PAZADREN-849464 format. One record per residue (C-alpha): y, x negated, z. Coordinates in steps of 0.25 Angstrom, whole numbers, plus 5000, padded with zeros to 4 digits. Each point is the difference from the previous one (the first is absolute). Example, Ala and Ser with C-alpha at 12.3 -4.5 7.8 and 13.67 -1.06 7.14 Angstrom:
<nodes>
498249515031;501449944998;
</nodes>
This chain:
<nodes>
484648984805;498850035009;498650075000;499650105010;499549935013;498650064999;499949944986;500549865005;499150015012;498850034991;500349884992;500149915012;498750055006;499349974987;500549865000;499449925011;501049905004;498949895002;499550024986;501350004994;500649885007;498749934998;500350004985;501249915003;499749925013;498749945004;499650075013;499049975011;499550105010;500249975014;499750115010;500650134995;501149934991;500049914988;500849885000;500649914989;501249914996;501250084999;500550034985;501450015005;500349875006;499449855001;498949985010;498849925002;499350085011;499750144997;500950105008;500050114990;499250125006;499550124993;499550125008;499050094994;500050105012;501650014999;500149984985;501149905003;500349854998;500849915009;500449854999;500249945014;500849894993;501050064992;499950145005;499750074987;499450135003;499650144994;499050084993;499349994986;501350054993;500949905007;499149894996;500150034985;501550035001;500149865006;499049924992;500250064987;501550035001;499750154998;500850125004;499350105009;499850094988;499449894992;499149965012;499550155001;499750004985;499349875000;499150045011;499850144995;499549944987;499149905007;499350125008;500050104989;501050105006;500850084991;501450015004;500950134998;501450004994;500949935010;501250065007;501349935002;501149975010;501349974994;500149865007;498649964996;500250064986;501249914998;499349885005;498750024992;500850034988;500949885001;498749915001;499450074989;501249994991;500149855003;498649984995;500250094989;501249934995;499349865001;498950064992;501050054989;500649865000;498749934998;499650094989;501449974993;499849855002;498650014995;500550074987;501149904998;499049885000;499350074988;501250044993;500849914990;501049965010;498949955009;499549904991;500549885008;499350055012;498750034993;500049874993;500249935014;498750075005;499249974988;500449865001;499550005014;498750054993;500050145007;499150104993;500650144997;498950055009;500649915012;501450044996;499650155001;499249985013;501249945007;501050094994;500949884995;501350044993;501449954996;501450035004;501050004988;501149904998;501050125001;500450025015;500050155002;498950064991;499050035011;501150075008;500450094988;498550034998;499850045014;501350085001;499550084988;498750025008;500850075010;500149895011;501349985007;500749865001;499850005015;498550014998;499949904989;500849905009;499250035013;498749984992;500549854997;500150034985;501649994999;501149935006;501550035001;501249915000;501550014997;499949914987;498850064993;499950145007;498650065000;499049924993;498549964999;499549915011;499049944990;500449964985;499449904990;498849985009;498550024998;499650105011;498950005010;499850135007;499649995015;499050105005;499550045014;498650005003;499950144994;500549954986;501450075002;501249924995;500949965012;500849894994;500249904989;500049854997;500749954988;500049864993;501249974991;499949974986;500749864997;500749925010;500750115008;500150005015;499350035009;498749984992;499250105008;500750135006;499450105009;500350145004;500750015014;499250065011;500150155000;499450125008;498749984992;500149854997;499749915012;499649864996;499449975013;499050114998;499649974986;499449894991;500050004985;498750034994;499550065013;499750134994;499049944991;499549895010;499650105011;499050064991;499449874995;498950005010;500249865002;499949945014;501249914999;501350014992;500849894992;501449995004;501049954989;501549974999;500450094988;499750124992;499549934988;499049925008;499450135005;500050064986;499349884994;499049995011;499750154998;499849994985;499149885003;499150095009;500549975013;500550145005;500249955014;501349934997;501350045007;501449945002;501250025009;501150084994;501149904996;500149945014;499349905009;498750055005;500250075014;499250035012;500150154996;499349974987;499049925008;499750125009;499950094987;499049904994;499250005013;499750154999;499149974988;499549865001;499849885010;500149894990;501149974990;500049894989;501449944998;500349984986;501449945000;500749914990;499549855001;501449945001;500849975012;500650145002;498650064998;499449915011;501150035009;499850154998;498549985002;500249935013;500950115005;499150114996;498849925007;500750025013;500350144998;498650044996;499549925012;500950085009;499450134994;498649955003;499749984985;499249894995;500849924989;499449914989;500849934990;499749994985;500249874993;500750034986;500249864996;500349954989;500750134997;501250065008;499650155002;498850094998;500650064987;500049864994;498649965006;499350134994;500749974986;499549865000;498749995007;499550155001;499550105010;498749925002;500749885005;500950085008;498850065007;499549865003;501349975006;499950125008;498749965006;500549865003;501350055007;500349915011;500150055015;501550025003;500049915012;499449884993;501050034989;501149995010;499549875005;499849954986;501550034997;500449945013;499249874997;501049984988;501149975010;499449885006;499649864996;498549995005;499949854996;501049985012;499450015014;501350065005;500050114989;498650035002;500250025015;501150094997;499250084990;498950015011;500950055010;500650114990;498550044998;499850025015;501350085001;499550094989;498650015006;500650055013;500450134992;498650055001;499950085013;498550034999;499249885005;498850014990;501050014988;500849885005;498749925002;499550034986;501349954994;500049885009;498749964994;500350034986;501349925000;499449895008;498949994989;501050014988;501049905005;499049905007;500650025014;499049995012;499750155004;500249975015;501249924997;500650114993;499650105010;500649925011;501349994992;500050154998;499950035015;500949895004;501150064991;499750145005;500149975014;501449934998;500550124992;499350125007;499450044987;498550054998;500350115010;499050125000;500550124992;500550115008;499650144997;501250094998;500250105010;500550144999;501550005003;500149854996;501350034992;500550105010;501449985005;500450015015;499950155003;501250085003;500050125009;499850084987;498849924996;499450025014;500250154998;499350004987;498949915005;499650105011;500050114989;499249924991;499049975011;499850145004;499850044985;498949894999;499450045013;499850144995;499449954987;499049925008;499750105011;500450144994;499450075012;501249965008;500950094992;499750125010;500649925011;501249944992;500450144994;500350055014;501249915001;500449964986;500350064987;500349944986;501550025004;499949905011;499849894989;501449954998;499849924987;500150104989;498749944993;499250005012;500450145003;499550044987;498749925002;499850065014;500250144994;498949984990;499149935010;500250115011;499750114989;498749934996;499649975015;500250155004;499050034989;499049905006;500149904989;500749864998;500349954986;501049885000;499749974985;500450144996;501349995008;500449884993;499850074987;501050105004;501149904997;500249954986;500849885001;499349875002;500949955011;499850125008;498550004998;500049855005;500850045012;499150125004;498849914998;500649905010;500250125010;498550025000;499749865001;500949965013;499249915009;499550065013;499849905011;498649975005;499950055014;498949965009;499950135009;500250154998;501149995011;500849904991;499750094988;500550125006;501249945006;500449944986;499850144994;500850075010;501149904998;500050024985;500150155002;501149995010;500749904991;500050094988;500550125009;501149915006;500549964986;500050144996;500850045013;501049894997;500150034986;500450155002;500949965012;500949924990;500150124991;500650095011;501450044995;499649994985;498750085000;500050145006;498550005000;499949865007;500350065014;498750095000;499349874996;500649925011;499750105011;498550024995;499949854998;500549965014;499050105006;498849954992;500449865003;500050025015;498750074999;499449894992;500549895009;499250055012;498850054992;498749924998;499450014986;498549984999;499449944988;498750085002;499950104988;499550145001;
</nodes>
């Protein structure tokens, strides 16, 4: 499915990339570009650059790159068409009826069908909860003091005790067994055949940030196992890119979120007025989910169960949040186990007070650590102090480390200088407290093969032409798009050469020519290849000459290898050899005009 390129380009031009990304990432202007923390990987030092002139973004750490469409596709998990629609709506552009290619029709149709079948299943479960056969599920929610409005808002439902009624219903609606299974709604085994994945459970529809049902969680009625069952990951359901309740929390206008363990905790808090509550999806909290949170807030309140398992989970989550650059604070729920129990017994006002008094996550860690030592014993006290020093070494920024040394020294009655010396003594022995190293472009790059080097020269030339389009007149004498041996680069070169021959350069528009996120990312990287800084014009001209010769030599070698299998290759080889010989003895000036 695609829109005419002129419409896509109009949508892109009317959505300034700096304005759009500023709605997701805090950006600071530096020179011609804007910088912020990359939303696609963990980092503490901003390496995410957004270029207004180029209308492109690029992360020098993880390599994420592209235009405004790529950003939405990556950030919101949109398809290209969904990104175009979203930005068209933002800019007030009326889109025409779309055209289809067969491959894209199939891909978009499958995704739409999966969303459609999940929506139909959610409607079915919703109806069953309110029907006579769903009384046990409705009574369960009522006993948990959920109002009808809350049940409706979260789309809560019930899966019947029979093991195949949903499958029968969906088949009657025209859905195939294959699609039902691929959506994670059914299972097949030799003993029972084709049957519902969920039965005799209260159902929690899981929605993406756009309120579309992408999966389900189900709690069993009675003593069955497992107690909680979740949809498997599918083409539309990726647990690492979603959090339960995030579709509501992201519009709560709160500057921080509350992270819980379970679905009922989130629902209870929302009903009590805390719309910023979210939970991981039936699995332990992950770094992917931390990155998702960081897109919206820089502070998270942990609201985990107050038992041993909850404490252990909280300590693990604290480390993950810290790695993501998120400030963590821990809510004390005692004497109650979880937020649901707390709200029922002490109410929303008292929970708000606990929220205000939430403990700094590092001080919480030290408080839990303290329980493992006998502080009345000098040896135990010494070991405790050494463990504190070890943890303080984890702060790379000196100011932050000094602040925590001061706070810990005061709280545990340790001499400030004594604790400070202990920290640096421990750091010198272990090599900790090293300054943070800013990730560099190509940090994860593997050792270049000959093919990698060929691609590099082609990328360098394309980037150079974007940076200095006036050099195209010199390049076109020796090179054509066919000289780019990589299929994608050849297509990019063709588009770029066409633009340059018309006296324009528009890399962001070239990216929009491709509708797959992976290709957009790769094209974005092509235009962001680092050019070495050279001191003199002579050095720069030599580098430029070497790149052109490199591209031409790669082309010559490529067509030489095809001799015997491609009748057109001979003409290319003859032409290539002649051009290569001329190039090698020609001086190319960088003076334009």
